[in-house]
C-alpha positions in Angstrom: -131.1 140.0 -174.1 -129.9 136.9 -172.0 -129.9 133.1 -173.3 -127.1 131.7 -172.2 -126.3 128.1 -170.4 -114.4 119.7 -162.4 -114.4 118.2 -160.2 -114.5 119.1 -156.3 -111.6 118.1 -154.1 -113.7 118.8 -150.6 -117.2 117.8 -149.8 -118.7 119.9 -147.6 -122.1 120.3 -146.8 -123.6 122.9 -144.8 -127.0 124.3 -143.3 -127.9 128.1 -146.3 -128.9 129.4 -142.8 -125.4 129.4 -142.2 -124.4 131.7 -145.3 -124.5 135.2 -145.6 -127.0 135.8 -148.5 -123.9 138.3 -150.6 -122.1 138.1 -153.3 -118.1 137.8 -153.4 -116.0 141.0 -151.9 -114.5 139.7 -155.1 -116.5 141.2 -157.4 -118.7 144.3 -157.3 -122.1 143.5 -156.0 -124.8 143.1 -158.7 -128.2 146.0 -157.4 -131.0 144.4 -159.7 -131.2 141.5 -161.9 -129.8 142.9 -164.9 -126.5 143.3 -163.0 -127.1 139.6 -161.4 -127.2 138.1 -165.0 -124.4 140.0 -166.8 -122.2 139.0 -163.5 -122.7 135.5 -164.4 -121.8 135.1 -168.1 -118.4 136.3 -166.5 -117.8 133.9 -163.2 -117.3 131.0 -165.6 -115.3 131.4 -169.2 -117.4 129.0 -170.8 -120.7 129.7 -171.7 -121.9 125.5 -171.3 -120.0 123.0 -169.3 -121.8 119.9 -168.6 -121.1 117.7 -165.5 -122.8 117.5 -162.2 -119.9 118.1 -159.9 -119.5 121.4 -159.5 -123.2 121.9 -159.5 -123.8 119.6 -157.2 -121.4 120.7 -154.5 -122.5 124.1 -154.6 -126.6 122.5 -153.9 -125.1 120.7 -150.9 -123.2 123.6 -149.7 -127.0 125.2 -149.4 -128.4 122.2 -148.3 -130.2 120.5 -151.0 -133.3 120.6 -150.3 -135.8 119.0 -152.9 -137.8 121.6 -154.8 -141.1 119.6 -153.9 -142.2 116.1 -152.5 -142.8 115.1 -156.4 -140.8 116.3 -159.9 -140.9 115.6 -162.5 -138.0 116.2 -165.5 -138.8 116.6 -169.2 -136.2 116.1 -171.5 -135.8 115.3 -175.7 -135.3 117.5 -178.0 -137.8 118.8 -179.7 -141.7 119.1 -177.5 -140.2 119.8 -173.6 -141.7 123.2 -173.5 -144.8 121.7 -174.7 -144.9 119.3 -172.4 -144.5 120.7 -169.1 -147.2 123.3 -170.5 -149.2 120.2 -170.5 -148.3 119.2 -167.4 -148.8 122.5 -166.1 -152.5 123.3 -167.2 -153.1 119.3 -165.8 -151.6 119.6 -162.8 -153.3 122.7 -161.5 -156.5 122.1 -163.0 -156.2 119.5 -160.4 -156.3 121.4 -157.4 -152.0 121.1 -157.4 -149.6 124.0 -156.4 -147.3 123.4 -159.4 -143.7 125.0 -160.3 -142.1 125.3 -163.9 -138.4 126.1 -164.6 -137.7 126.0 -168.6 -135.4 127.6 -170.5 -134.7 129.5 -172.7 -137.0 133.0 -171.8 -138.6 134.8 -174.4 -138.8 138.2 -173.2 -138.2 138.1 -169.6 -135.7 136.0 -167.5 -138.4 135.5 -165.1 -140.3 133.4 -167.6 -138.1 130.6 -166.2 -139.4 130.4 -162.9 -143.0 129.9 -163.0 -144.6 129.8 -159.6 -149.1 128.9 -159.4 -148.6 133.1 -158.6 -147.2 133.3 -161.8 -143.9 134.1 -163.2 -141.1 134.4 -160.2 -140.9 137.8 -159.3 -137.1 139.3 -159.0 -136.5 139.9 -155.4 -137.0 135.6 -155.0 -134.1 135.5 -158.1 -131.9 138.1 -156.8 -132.2 136.7 -153.1 -131.9 133.2 -154.7 -128.9 134.3 -156.8 -127.1 135.9 -153.4 -127.7 132.7 -151.4 -125.9 131.0 -154.0 -123.6 133.0 -154.7 -122.4 132.8 -150.8 -122.4 128.8 -151.2 -120.1 129.1 -154.2 -117.9 131.4 -152.5 -117.7 129.2 -149.7 -114.0 127.7 -148.4 -112.9 127.5 -152.2 -114.8 129.4 -155.4 -116.6 127.2 -157.5 -116.9 128.4 -161.3 -121.0 128.1 -162.6 -122.3 128.9 -165.6 -125.1 130.9 -166.6 -127.7 128.1 -167.0 -126.5 126.2 -163.7 -127.0 129.8 -161.9 -130.7 129.6 -163.1 -131.0 126.2 -162.5 -130.0 126.1 -158.5 -132.3 129.3 -158.1 -135.0 127.4 -159.6 -134.6 124.8 -157.3 -134.0 126.9 -154.1 -137.1 129.4 -155.2 -139.1 125.9 -155.8 -138.1 124.1 -151.8 -139.3 127.6 -150.1 -142.5 127.6 -152.2 -144.6 124.8 -150.7 -145.2 123.2 -154.0 -147.0 119.6 -154.4 -145.0 119.1 -157.8 -141.9 120.4 -159.3 -142.1 120.2 -163.2 -138.0 120.3 -164.6 -137.0 121.1 -168.3 -133.5 119.5 -169.2 -131.2 122.6 -170.9 -129.1 120.2 -172.6 -129.0 116.8 -173.2 -129.7 115.1 -169.8 -127.2 112.7 -168.1 -124.7 115.6 -167.6 -127.3 118.7 -167.0 -127.7 120.7 -164.5 -131.3 119.3 -164.2 -130.4 116.3 -163.3 -128.3 116.6 -159.7 -132.3 116.0 -159.0 -133.4 112.7 -158.8 -137.6 112.2 -161.0 -140.0 111.0 -159.8 -140.9 110.1 -163.4 -139.1 112.1 -166.1 -140.4 112.4 -169.7 -138.1 112.0 -173.1 -140.3 114.0 -175.7 -138.4 112.7 -179.2 -134.9 112.4 -179.5 -133.5 113.9 -183.5 -130.1 115.8 -184.1 -129.2 118.4 -182.0 -126.0 120.1 -180.5 -124.3 117.5 -182.2 -121.3 119.3 -180.8 -122.3 118.2 -177.5 -124.2 115.0 -177.2 -122.7 112.8 -180.6 -123.5 112.9 -184.4 -126.3 110.2 -184.7 -129.5 109.4 -182.8 -128.3 106.1 -180.9 -125.6 108.8 -179.1 -128.2 111.4 -178.5 -130.5 109.2 -177.0 -128.4 107.6 -174.4 -127.0 111.4 -173.1 -131.3 112.1 -173.0 -131.4 108.8 -171.0 -129.3 109.9 -168.3 -132.1 111.7 -166.5 -134.1 108.0 -165.7 -133.8 106.6 -162.6 -133.7 102.8 -161.0 -137.2 101.3 -160.3 -139.6 104.8 -161.5 -141.3 105.8 -164.6 -139.2 107.0 -167.5 -141.9 107.8 -170.4 -140.8 107.7 -174.1 -142.8 109.9 -176.1 -141.9 108.7 -179.5 -142.6 105.1 -180.7 -139.3 104.4 -182.4 -137.1 105.3 -179.4 -133.4 104.8 -180.5 -131.8 101.9 -179.4 -129.1 103.7 -177.0 -132.5 105.7 -174.9 -133.7 101.5 -174.9 -130.2 100.3 -173.6 -129.6 103.3 -171.1 -133.3 103.0 -169.4 -132.7 98.9 -169.1 -129.0 99.4 -167.6 -130.8 101.6 -165.4 -133.7 99.7 -164.1 -136.0 102.2 -165.0 -139.7 101.3 -165.6 -140.3 101.7 -169.4 -143.3 103.4 -170.8 -143.4 103.8 -173.9 -145.7 105.3 -176.7 -147.0 102.9 -179.2 -146.9 99.9 -176.6 -147.9 100.9 -173.0 -149.9 103.5 -174.4 -150.9 105.6 -177.5 -153.4 108.2 -179.1 -156.8 108.1 -182.1 -157.7 111.2 -183.0 -161.6 111.6 -184.0 -163.8 114.6 -185.0 -164.5 115.6 -181.8 -161.0 115.1 -180.2 -158.8 112.6 -179.2 -158.5 109.6 -177.4 -155.5 108.5 -174.9 -155.4 105.0 -173.8 -153.3 102.5 -171.8 -153.5 98.7 -171.5 -156.3 99.8 -168.1 -157.8 103.1 -169.6 -159.3 105.2 -172.0 -159.9 109.2 -172.4 -161.8 111.0 -174.4 -159.8 114.6 -174.5 -160.4 118.0 -176.3 -158.5 119.2 -179.2 -155.6 121.8 -177.5 -154.8 125.3 -177.8 -151.9 123.6 -179.5 -152.7 122.4 -182.6 -149.7 121.1 -184.4 -149.9 117.6 -185.4 -147.1 116.0 -182.7 -149.1 117.9 -179.8 -151.4 115.2 -179.1 -147.9 113.6 -178.8 -146.7 115.6 -176.0 -150.0 115.8 -174.4 -150.2 111.7 -174.0 -146.7 111.7 -172.5 -147.7 114.4 -170.2 -150.4 112.4 -168.9 -148.9 108.7 -169.1 -146.7 110.8 -166.5 -149.4 111.4 -164.8 -151.2 108.1 -164.7 -147.6 106.3 -163.3 -147.7 108.8 -160.3 -151.5 108.8 -160.1 -150.9 107.0 -156.5 -149.1 109.5 -155.2 -151.0 112.7 -157.3 -153.8 112.2 -157.3 -156.0 111.4 -160.3 -158.9 113.7 -161.8 -159.6 112.6 -165.5 -162.1 116.1 -166.0 -159.1 118.1 -165.0 -156.9 116.4 -167.2 -159.1 116.8 -170.3 -159.3 120.6 -169.0 -155.3 121.1 -168.4 -155.1 119.7 -172.3 -157.9 122.4 -173.9 -156.2 125.2 -171.7 -152.9 124.4 -172.0 -150.9 127.0 -173.6 -147.2 128.6 -174.6 -146.2 131.8 -176.8 -144.4 131.6 -180.1 -145.7 128.2 -181.3 -146.8 129.0 -184.2 -148.7 131.7 -182.9 -150.4 133.4 -184.7 -150.9 137.4 -185.1 -154.3 138.8 -187.2 -154.4 142.5 -188.7 -156.9 143.2 -190.5 -156.7 144.1 -194.3 -152.5 142.7 -193.9 -150.6 139.0 -193.6 -151.1 137.6 -190.7 -147.7 137.2 -188.8 -147.3 133.6 -187.4 -144.0 133.4 -184.7 -142.1 129.9 -184.0 -139.4 128.5 -182.2 -138.2 126.3 -184.7 -134.6 126.1 -184.1 -133.7 122.4 -185.5 -134.4 120.4 -188.4 -136.8 118.0 -186.5 -139.0 121.4 -185.4 -139.4 122.5 -188.8 -140.7 119.1 -190.5 -142.9 120.0 -187.9 -143.1 123.2 -189.2 -143.8 121.9 -193.3 -146.1 119.5 -192.0 -148.4 122.3 -190.1 -147.9 124.5 -193.6 -149.0 121.3 -195.4 -152.2 121.2 -193.4 -152.4 125.1 -193.3 -152.5 126.3 -197.0 -153.7 130.1 -197.7 -154.4 131.7 -201.0 -151.5 134.4 -200.6 -147.8 134.1 -200.8 -145.8 132.9 -197.2 -143.0 134.8 -196.8 -140.6 133.5 -194.0 -137.9 135.4 -191.9 -135.6 133.2 -190.7 -132.0 133.2 -188.7 -130.2 131.2 -186.6 -126.9 130.5 -184.0 -123.9 129.3 -185.6 -124.3 125.9 -183.6 -127.1 125.1 -185.5 -127.7 122.7 -188.9 -129.0 125.5 -190.9 -129.6 123.3 -194.1 -131.2 120.6 -192.4 -133.7 123.5 -191.5 -134.4 124.9 -194.5 -134.4 121.7 -197.2 -138.1 121.1 -195.5 -139.8 123.8 -196.0 -138.1 125.3 -199.4 -141.2 124.1 -201.2 -143.2 125.7 -199.0 -141.8 129.7 -198.7 -142.3 132.0 -201.7 -139.2 133.9 -200.2 -136.9 134.2 -197.4 -136.0 137.3 -195.5 -132.9 136.1 -194.2 -131.2 138.4 -191.4 -128.0 138.3 -189.2 -128.4 136.9 -185.7 -124.4 138.1 -184.9 -126.0 141.8 -183.6 -128.2 139.9 -180.8 -125.5 137.8 -179.2 -121.7 136.1 -180.3 -123.1 133.3 -181.2 -125.8 134.8 -183.5 -124.7 134.3 -187.3 -124.9 136.7 -189.9 -127.3 136.7 -192.9 -124.2 136.2 -195.4 -123.2 133.5 -193.7 -126.6 131.2 -193.3 -126.5 131.6 -197.3 -123.1 130.6 -197.7 -123.9 127.5 -195.3 -127.2 126.7 -197.8 -125.6 127.2 -201.4 -127.5 125.5 -204.1 -130.8 125.3 -201.9 -132.5 128.5 -202.1 -133.0 130.0 -205.6 -131.1 133.5 -205.1 -134.5 135.5 -206.6 -136.2 134.6 -203.7 -133.9 135.7 -201.0 -133.3 138.9 -199.3 -130.7 139.7 -196.8 -130.9 141.7 -193.8 -128.7 142.5 -190.8 -130.6 142.3 -187.8 -134.3 140.8 -186.9 -135.8 144.1 -187.2 -135.2 145.0 -190.4 -136.0 141.8 -191.6 -139.4 142.3 -189.8 -140.1 145.8 -190.7 -138.8 145.1 -194.6 -141.6 141.7 -194.2 -144.0 143.3 -193.4 -143.9 146.3 -196.2 -143.8 143.7 -198.7 -146.8 141.6 -197.6 -150.4 141.8 -198.3 -153.6 141.0 -196.9 -153.9 137.4 -197.6 -150.2 136.4 -197.3 -148.9 134.4 -194.4 -145.6 135.3 -192.5 -143.7 132.9 -191.0 -140.7 134.1 -188.0 -138.8 130.9 -187.2 -135.5 129.5 -186.7 -134.1 131.1 -183.3 -135.4 131.9 -179.6 -134.0 135.4 -180.3 -135.8 135.9 -183.5 -138.6 135.0 -182.0 -138.3 137.1 -179.4 -137.4 140.0 -181.2 -141.0 139.3 -183.1 -143.1 139.1 -180.0 -141.7 143.0 -179.2 -140.8 144.5 -182.8 -142.4 147.7 -183.5 -143.2 146.5 -187.1 -146.0 144.2 -185.6 -147.4 146.6 -182.3 -150.4 146.9 -183.5 -151.1 143.2 -184.3 -153.3 140.9 -182.4 -153.0 138.0 -181.1 -155.2 135.2 -182.8 -155.7 132.0 -182.2 -153.3 130.1 -180.4 -151.3 127.1 -182.3 -148.4 125.5 -181.7 -145.5 123.5 -183.2 -144.6 122.2 -179.8 -141.1 122.7 -180.1 
């Protein structure tokens, strides 16, 4: 499964029509999508190389076409994917042609680039990769990361798809993320919390400053949290963005039949979402605020907004699979402490009569202890598995335990070499009335969704943590 993520001496701009769509003659020509994805992981010596100079240079060599007349960028520690899903559903219900770029994917790389017709086809990705490679090698070779290849491919495909709106999810941070080569008409920062500290800083202020880099002067900057860090507000003010802040410029109120979105000038009655975790109304509210800020350009259709909020869905966000006479499986991509706290809140709100078993795995750059600590009172038994068989970044199960010394009771922990072993054993140990929670990484969530241990599971009502 592929889930990866200098300043140029020459500023040469050219039209893509002058560039032959072929890969470098210095390497074997990739023949299919899998070959291209493998190739991209060898082009750059590092999987992450934050900065806009390289990717912007390649984009300019390709002519730098705008992906759509209106662009909305979505950043934040958690909630990005759910907010994109709400935007896609609402804009689609309004009759707008919308393209969405998200990462990482779960089962197929094509999930990253969504068009009105569905996930993008292999042939269009390959065509985009060939054109990117040709532009990359023109005059002098520019190294690109796996994520940068994917971002440029999405932008190119969108620019050729006659879209009304492009919604772009930030991969890491914001200021130096490849998505930020496009000036957004409105930008959303959903939440700010500790994650990716090696790249973004060790406190919310530092991380907020990086995420605020997606804002633009004179354009709406939607803050989806009521208490943003000072660093985020400082940068938004310095940029001169039009700050639209939850709890000040808009807010929500829950009621039995749904919830209300309120601004200073408008009240909207909204239905409950399929994404039912406690944070989902906040994600939907930020999406509504972005569309409200762009209503002169996009239009405004209150019934369509309600339809979109009600219909938005996203896999592996507390996605439940029910089997008659057996334990339920709940799959969630929660992979940092903030997301784990949301998961713990959901478990508080959804008590069961039986036991709760957790299948957990993590990547080496994650705060494992911070992810497990909020859940210790909710889990009866831990099935800890390694991810080192899935990715070089994956932690072996023994390293997970070492990072959590003294946190978990040894009698409640079982170790497994890989996700398949842990999932199979969890299924065998659970009984009707029990619940199995799978969380900690996109890799583990993907393994659960395609595991033979759950081949006969039937998706139940959609729920999600929004993280």
